[in-house]
C-alpha positions as CSV (number, residue, x, y, z in Angstrom):
1,M,-0.2,0.2,-0.5
2,P,1.7,3.4,-1.2
3,K,2.6,5.1,1.6
4,K,3.7,9.3,1.8
5,A,7.6,9.4,3.6
6,K,8.3,13.0,5.8
7,V,10.9,14.1,5.1
8,D,12.5,16.5,7.8
9,N,14.8,20.4,6.6
10,D,16.3,20.8,9.5
11,L,18.3,17.2,9.0
12,C,18.0,16.8,5.7
13,I,21.6,18.1,3.8
14,G,20.2,18.1,0.0
15,C,22.8,15.1,-1.0
16,G,20.3,14.3,-3.6
17,L,19.9,10.0,-2.8
18,C,16.3,9.8,-2.6
19,A,15.8,11.8,-5.0
20,A,18.5,10.3,-7.2
21,A,16.9,6.7,-6.2
22,H,13.2,6.9,-6.8
23,G,13.0,10.1,-8.4
24,D,8.6,9.0,-8.6
25,I,8.5,10.1,-4.5
26,F,11.6,12.3,-3.7
27,E,12.6,15.5,-5.5
28,I,15.0,18.3,-4.4
29,G,13.2,21.8,-4.3
30,D,14.0,25.4,-4.4
31,D,16.0,25.5,-1.2
32,G,18.3,22.7,-1.5
33,K,16.6,19.7,0.6
34,A,14.3,16.8,-0.6
35,V,10.4,17.2,-0.7
36,A,8.6,14.1,-0.5
37,V,6.4,15.3,-3.3
38,N,4.5,11.8,-4.3
39,E,3.2,8.6,-2.4
40,G,5.6,4.8,-2.6
41,E,6.2,1.8,-2.1
42,D,6.7,0.8,1.3
43,A,10.0,-1.1,-0.3
44,D,11.2,2.2,-2.2
45,I,10.0,4.1,1.6
46,A,12.1,2.4,3.4
47,D,15.1,2.5,1.3
48,A,14.6,6.0,0.7
49,I,15.1,5.8,4.8
50,E,17.4,3.2,4.5
51,S,19.9,5.7,2.3
52,C,19.3,9.0,3.9
53,P,23.2,9.3,5.5
54,V,21.3,12.0,8.2
55,Q,18.7,9.2,8.6
56,A,16.6,12.8,7.6
57,I,13.5,10.4,6.6
58,S,11.2,9.0,8.1
59,E,6.7,7.3,7.2
C-alpha cells in the first residue's frame, strides 16, 4: 500500500540520494533540500530511509 514519506528539513543536507534513487517520490526543492512529492511503495520508502546519510526521512 502506498505511503507518504516525510523529510525533516532541519536534518536534510540535500545530498540528493533519495531523489536519484526514487525520483518518482522525492525531488530537491528550491531550498536545495529533499521534498516528498508523491506516495511510494513500502520497499521504496524503506530504501530511502536506509540510504539517507543523516536519517532525515521517515514514514
